[in-house]
N, C-alpha and C positions, 0 to 999 in steps of 0.2 A: 579430568580438570575441565574441558572445556565441552563437553558432552551437550547433549539436547537437554538432558533430564534438568541441568542445573539450571539452563537459561528458562526452563518452562516453569521451574519453581519461582523462579523471579517475575516472571511474565513479563508478554511481549509489549511493547510500547502500544497504548491505546489508539494514537493518532498520529503515525509515523511521518503522514505526510506534512501535518502542520507544523513538526518539528524541523523538518527537512527543509521547508519553505525558508522558515524564520532565519535558520541557519545557514542556508546558501544566500539569502538575500543581504545577509551580514559580511561572510566571510569569504565564500567561494562566487568570486564576482567574475563577470565574464559572460557575455551572451554566445560565444561561437559554439557551433555544432560538435566539435569534437569535445570541447568542454561540458555539453550537454549530457552527453553519454557517459563522463567520468562520475556526474552527479546522480544518474540513474544506476549506474554500478555501485555508487557508496551506498546508496538506499537499499540495495538489495544483500549487499554485505552486512550493512548494520544489522540485517533482520536472521542473520544465522551466526553461531556462535562457535567460530572456527579461527586457528590462527590465519592472519592475512600478512602477507609482502606487499608492501607499497615501494615502487619503482619511480624513479624520475631524475632528471637533472637537477643538480644543485638550484635552488631557489624556485622551484616550479610548487611550492606550496605542499610538500608531502605531509607536512605535520598539521596542517590545516586538515588534510584529507582524513589523516587518523582520528584527529579529536572528533571530525564530523562521524565518523565509525563509532565512535566511544559514544557519543552526545545523542545519537540518533539510535541507540542500542537500548536492549532491556539491562545493561549494566551502567546506563548513564546516570544513576542516583550515586553510584560507589565512586572511587578513585579513579582518577587517570594519571599516572605516575609515568613521566617522560624521561629517558634516559640518553644521555650522549655516550654512546660505547667508547668514540672515540677519543673519550676525557677521561675515561677511566684507566689505571694504570692496571698492566695486567697481572701484577701480583697481587691487587686488591680486588678483583672484577669479583670475584666469587665471594668475599665479604662483603662487597656493597650489592650485590645480588641477593644472598642468601643470608646475610648476616652471620655475626660469629659472639662465640661466648665471650667473657672476660677473662683475660689471659691468654687467648688463642694464639696472639703473636705480641709481639714486642710493644706494641703502642694500643693494644688494645684494652685500655683501663677500665672498660664498662661494657657491657654487651650490647649489642646492636641487632635489630628486627631485621634490616636488611629489606632492600626495594619490593620484593617478591610480598614481603609480609604487608608492607605499606599499600600495595595494589590489590590486596584481599579482597574476592569480589568483583573487582573492576577489571582495569586493562593497564597492562604493562606496555610500554612503547619505547622500544630498541631501535634510537635512530643510530645510524652508520653503522650496522649489524656487521657489516665487511668488517669494521676495525677491530671486532672479538680475535683474539687468538685462539689458537686451539685448544688449549686446557679450558678457556672458558666457553668455548663451543660445546665440549663435552659433558660441561657442569650444567649447560643449559639443555642440551639433548635430554640429557637425565629428567630434569625437571617435567620436560613437554611430554615424556612417554607417560607418567600416571600422575602428575602434579605433586609428585612428593621431593623433598630434599632435607639436609641436614646444614645447620649453622655450620660454619668453620671453627674447629675446636669442640665442637659438640657430636653426642651419639643419639641423640633423639630424633626420630624420624617424624618431619613435619608435614602438613597437606597446606596445600593454597588453591584455592579455584581463580585464577587469574587467565583473562585472555591474553595471549601475546600478538603482538602488533609489530613488527620489525621495518624498518625503511632501509633504504640504500641507493644511491647513484652508481653501483660498481654493477658489474657483471658476475652475479653469483655462481652462474655455471662456468664460465672462464676460469675461477676461482677455484670451483673444485677441481679442475683440469690440470691448475697449477698446484694443486694439494694445500691452497691456502683457506679453503672453506671447505667442511664436512658435508659429503655428499647426503650422509642420512641426516642431517640438522637440515640441508637444503629441503629434502622432501617434507621433514615434518613442518616447516615455517610453511611452505609454500602449496597449502592448500586451497587458498584462494589468492589471486595477485591483482594489484590494482597499478597500472601506470598511468601516470600523471604527466601530460603531453606539455612540450616546452613551449613557452610564448610563443615563439616564432612558425609554431604551427597552429597558432590560435586565431589568424586572420586579423580581423580589426579588433581583437581584445584588449592589444597595447595601446590604442586610442581611447577606446571605454574605460580601461583602468586607470589610465593618464589624467581624464578628467575625474574620476570618482577620487584619485590622491588629491588632486588639485584642490576641489572641494573641499576634502576635509582638512588640509593644509590652511586653506584660507579663513575657514571656521577655528580651526586652533589657535591661529595667528589674528583673528580679530580684523582682515584685510576686507577691502571692498571687493567687487567682482573682478575676476582676473579672468585673462584668456591664452590659449598658445600662440606663439608667432605663427603664421602660415606654413613657414618650411619645418614647424616641428612636428607639423602633423605627417609629412612625407617620411621624415627622421624614424619618429615613432612607429610608423607601418614598415620601413624598409629595412631597420636595424635587426640584427642577428640577435640582441638580448642574450650573452651566454650565460648571465646572470640571472636571466628570466626574472620574473615577478619583482623578486628584492632589488636585483639590479634597477629597475624600471621604478620603483616608489622611491628608491635614494635618488635616481637622477633626477624624477620630478622634484623631489624635497628639497635640491642642490641649486637648481634652476629657480625654484621659487624664493629662495632666501637670496638669491644673488640679483633678482630682478628689482630694479628702481622705478618701474612704473607696473602700469596694469599687464604686461605683458611678458609670459612666459617664455623663456628661448630655450630649446634643447638643440644638440648636436652643431650644425655649423650655422643656425640659426641665433646660437649664443652671441655671434658678433656680428650679427646682419640689422639693418633697421626693420621696424615694423612696416612692409608695404602698407598697411591701412592706417599708417601714421607717418605720412612725408616726412615730417620735421623730426623724427625720432634719429637722433644722432648717434655714430658709432662711439663708443666710451674711448675717452684719451686714457691712454696707460703708460706709467713711467717703462723704461728699459727692464728694471728688475720686475715688476710686477709681469710684462708682457714674456719674459724669458720663462719665469715660475709655469705660468699658463701652459708655455709650450712645451715645457716639461712633462705638465702633468697629461696634457693631451697625449704625448708619448705613451708616455706611463698607463695611460688607460686605455690606447689603442693597441699597446705590447701584451697587456693583461688580458684582454677580451681574446685574442688571437690565441695566447696560451690556453686559455680556458675552454675555449672552442675547440681546439685541437685535442685537448685533454677530457673532453666531455663533462668538464664542471669537476673534474678531481684534482683536489688541491696538491694532494703529497705529488701527482704525476708531472703537473703544472709546475710544480716547485723543483722538480729533478730537471724538468727540461730548463725552466731560466738558470739552474746550476746555484741556487739559493737554498738556504734552510727553510723547513716547513713554516714554522712559527714566524719568520721575518716576512716569508712572503705572504703567508695568510693576514697578516697585517697592513702590509701593502694594498692586498686586495680588498679587505674591508675599508681601508682609509678611503678608497675610490667608491666604495658602496656597490661593488661588482659583484660581492656574493653575502648571504647574510653572518652575522657572527653566530657560529653553531655551537655555542657554549651549554646552552640550556640542552 
């Protein structure tokens, strides 16, 4: 399915360096040494047609890395099909991946090609692959072995040339020890692995990214020149960013929208005057507004600590908080700490 012959037939990219430069400039932002290593790894991985496992905390940009691998590869002109495994019901996972014949089950009123067929000759990206149940893992393993599959309710054997790339923020080896993830599937998927570093490992990339996000917001909302409060730069550098780049982007967006002048304030600077503007007053607030703000700060701090302790695992963090995962996830997304993983 993913051997060198099919890759050779499609032909290697003529100028992968040019594509890499363009994609990196627009998407893989940051100048730290650790991110530069990742960019070089992506370029190498894009040139080999094998399964890939992308590892990293929530919000680090795993999907961006996967898209880079696809669009810098020989398959770049073919479909890129992303799938959030955590959003697929266990009872329908085989149908969603492999398709089904009409009448295969109660609600199968028409046939479905399935996501693998949609990704033919391209890349199938399975995000949150650790969310797959054992039955779905067995079906995926069969497909990875020889590229053949059957639709649910069908008898015909079909073939698809698809590169499978998966991503997770979980430790798959630990899941195999707990018998929650098949060891043979792990070996099939983990031909090549790529780890995306957390934002706190990337030095001053947080400041660089925040500046880029601010420029984009200024253009989007047609605002004049704006700058960060001096204390915000210290906050950007020292904050642990458990939600990583997504948390940073949402924090900048929120601070931008709440700014009443040309100063964007993050962290403690949100309620401090700008030293560069001595006449900048502290905002007057009603008791109700101040209380709501204090509650919001408490929630954000509490959620950040939970996400840090759970290493970005929403399900684990929800259990630690004694909350239902769906309600906990809504609260986390409301504060912009992790991305909405519905895609």
